[in-house]
C-alpha positions, 0 to 999 in steps of 0.5 A, a space after each residue: 500499500 501507498 504511505 504518503 505521510 506528508 500533509 496535503 494542503 489544497 492549491 490556491 488560485 495563485 498557485 493554480 495560476 503559477 502552474 498554468 504558466 509553467 505548463 505554457 512555458 514548458 510545453 511549446 511547439 518545436 521542429 526539429 530535435 531540440 538540441 541542434 535547434 537549440 544551437 541553431 537558435 543561439 546562432 541566429 540570435 547572435 547573427 542578428 546582434 552582429 547584423 550581417 552574416 558571419 564570416 566565421 562562427 565558433 560554437 562551444 558545447 556541453 557534452 550532452 548537447 554535442 551527444 544529442 546533436 550528432 546523428 539526428 536529422 535537421 528538418 528539411 535538409 535531408 542531413 544530420 548533425 550540427 554543421 548544417 543546423 548552425 549554417 542555416 541558423 546563420 543564413 536563414 534562422 530567426 530567433 523570433 521564432 524560438 524552436 521553429 527557428 528553421 521553419 523557413 528552410 527551403 532547398 535553396 537555403 540548404 544549398 546555401 548552407 552546404 556551401 557554407 560549410 564547404 568554405 570552412 567557416 564553422 568551428 565546433 568545440 566541446 567545452 568540457 568544463 561547461 557549467 550546465 548540462 544544456 549549455 551553448 555558446 556561440 561566437 560569430 565574427 564579421 568581415 570588419 572585425 566585428 563580434 557577438 556572443 550568445 550563450 543559452 543555458 539550462 533551457 533550450 530557449 533561455 539566453 543568459 549572456 548576449 554581447 555585441 562588440 563588447 557591449 553586454 546587452 544581457 548578463 545572467 551567468 551569476 544571477 546578474 541583471 541585464 539591459 534586456 527583458 529578463 526571461 522569467 520562469 514560473 516557480 511553484 513547488 509541485 508534488 505528485 499530489 498537487 499535480 493530480 490535484 491541478 489536473 483533475 480539478 482546475 476548471 476546464 477552460 483553464 486548462 484546454 490550451 493543453 489539447 494543442 498538444 494533441 492536435 500538433 502531435 497526432 498530426 505528426 503522427 498522420 503525416 509521417 505515414 505520408 513518408 519513410 522516416 528513420 527505421 519505420 517503427 510507426 509504420 511497421 506496427 500498423 502494417 499488416 505484418 505489425 497487426 498480424 503480430 500486434 492485433 488491432 488492439 489499443 495497445 498496438 495503436 498506442 505504440 504506433 502512433 508514438 512511434 510514427 511521431 517519433 519516426 518523423 521527428 527524428 529523421 528530420 521531417 519538417 513536422 512541428 511537434 509540442 514538446 515538453 520541457 524542451 524536448 519534442 519526443 518527450 512531448 510525444 511521448 507524454 501526448 500520443 499514447 495518452 490521446 490515443 488511449 482515450 480515443 479508443 477507450 471512448 473516454 470523454 473530452 474532458 477526461 481526455 484533457 485532464 489525462 493529458 495535462 496530467 501526463 504533461 505536468 507529471 513529466 514536467 515535475 520530475 524534470 524539474 528535479 532531474 534537469 533538462 538534460 541527463 544520462 537518463 533517457 527522456 522517455 523515462 520521464 515522459 512515459 511516467 507522466 503517460 502512465 499516470 494519464 492512462 491510468 487516470 483514463 481507466 478510472 484510476 484515483 490518485 493512489 492507483 496513480 502512485 502505484 503506476 509511477 512505482 512501477 514505472 521507476 522499478 522497470 525504467 530506471 537506468 535506461 541510458 541516453 545515447 544521443 537524439 537519433 532515429 532509433 529514439 523511437 525504439 526507446 520510446 515505444 519500450 516506455 509506452 509499452 511499460 507505461 500501459 502495463 504499469 497502469 494495468 498493474 495499478 488498476 489491479 492495485 499492484 505495485 512494485 513494494 518498498 522491500 524491492 529495489 529502489 522503490 520506497 513506500 513514498 512515492 516522492 522518495 521513489 521519485 527522488 531516487 529515480 533523480 538521484 540515480 539519473 542526475 548523479 549516478 549516471 554521470 560517469 555513464 554519460 561520459 563513457 556514452 559520449 566517449 563511445 560515440 565520438 571515437 568510432 572508427 
């Protein structure tokens, strides 16, 4: 049984508004894998500060940015990796688009980007002493010895330093102030109970915006059917072979929709998705399983909205503790959110949702992140399949007990145990993964 001893205090109206602001900040559209797109965004902003196309670009990146940007497709280019993302950021990128910075990409722009790369104008370096796991530092140089610098850190769209020809426009590297408008992020202390209470009791009109995630990410899955992306996992599940093995079940449809959207995104399709905490695949994983399950289970529109919000906010809550990037695969967190949402759609109460969370942590903790790439679809569908199984067990009143492994009677402590492993203990794993990836023959 669940043993949560913390006294619960109902949410105030102010706290509800803070959570709404938080979700709106963390669930936003993105086109392309957000690590190379984050780099392109910094390059675009630096180029705008410079006021001209750079003749040279130097980029210094943290290990996790490098790892996640090496093997993933860049939208609309048919190419993978950082050089083309950087070149396009400098040539056609617009920082006002945020994580859709490259949405104006065209075949002509790609050819110009290839030419820019061929001229040897881009220098990519590993910043081994980066202060954060998400760290992007861009220096752009003009023909007349002009220079601009932009640093993004902690979150994919958070500028912490902007400098133009020696004039500091923004400097928040050490909590300082800036001449520019500071970027604020809603701060609210969450617990799983608060996440559940908010998702299940907040007036529906106040959270209806979360359905934009459903519209965008289901559309990505549908558009994926029109092409051949990545390893084609989503299509394989939806074809006669997949149906013959998996059947026409809710389970197979959940996996197929999630796989389809992930296939297209990781392969570099010009298809926007709704992200979660700056991660598009995480946004897919927190959205498609819940919405497809709700549709096939004939849940009401209100139930679907609340389950979708519960899924996304659970992922946000865990990521607040874990960090935007880590050695732990993001699908572990996002699929845990999905499991909560699916449990709710099955008619589960808060206790059963805590069971689902414990089952997820007991199963998936330790899944490594070895970069963003087409095969992420395999990990995502593994996470989603575990989400469904965990929900099914939870609805029967079954969960991994406190005498088993890293699970604690208190679900919050179980989450903290997950975070301790993913954010701390797996750091050496993260270094070894990057070493392997950068030393292939």
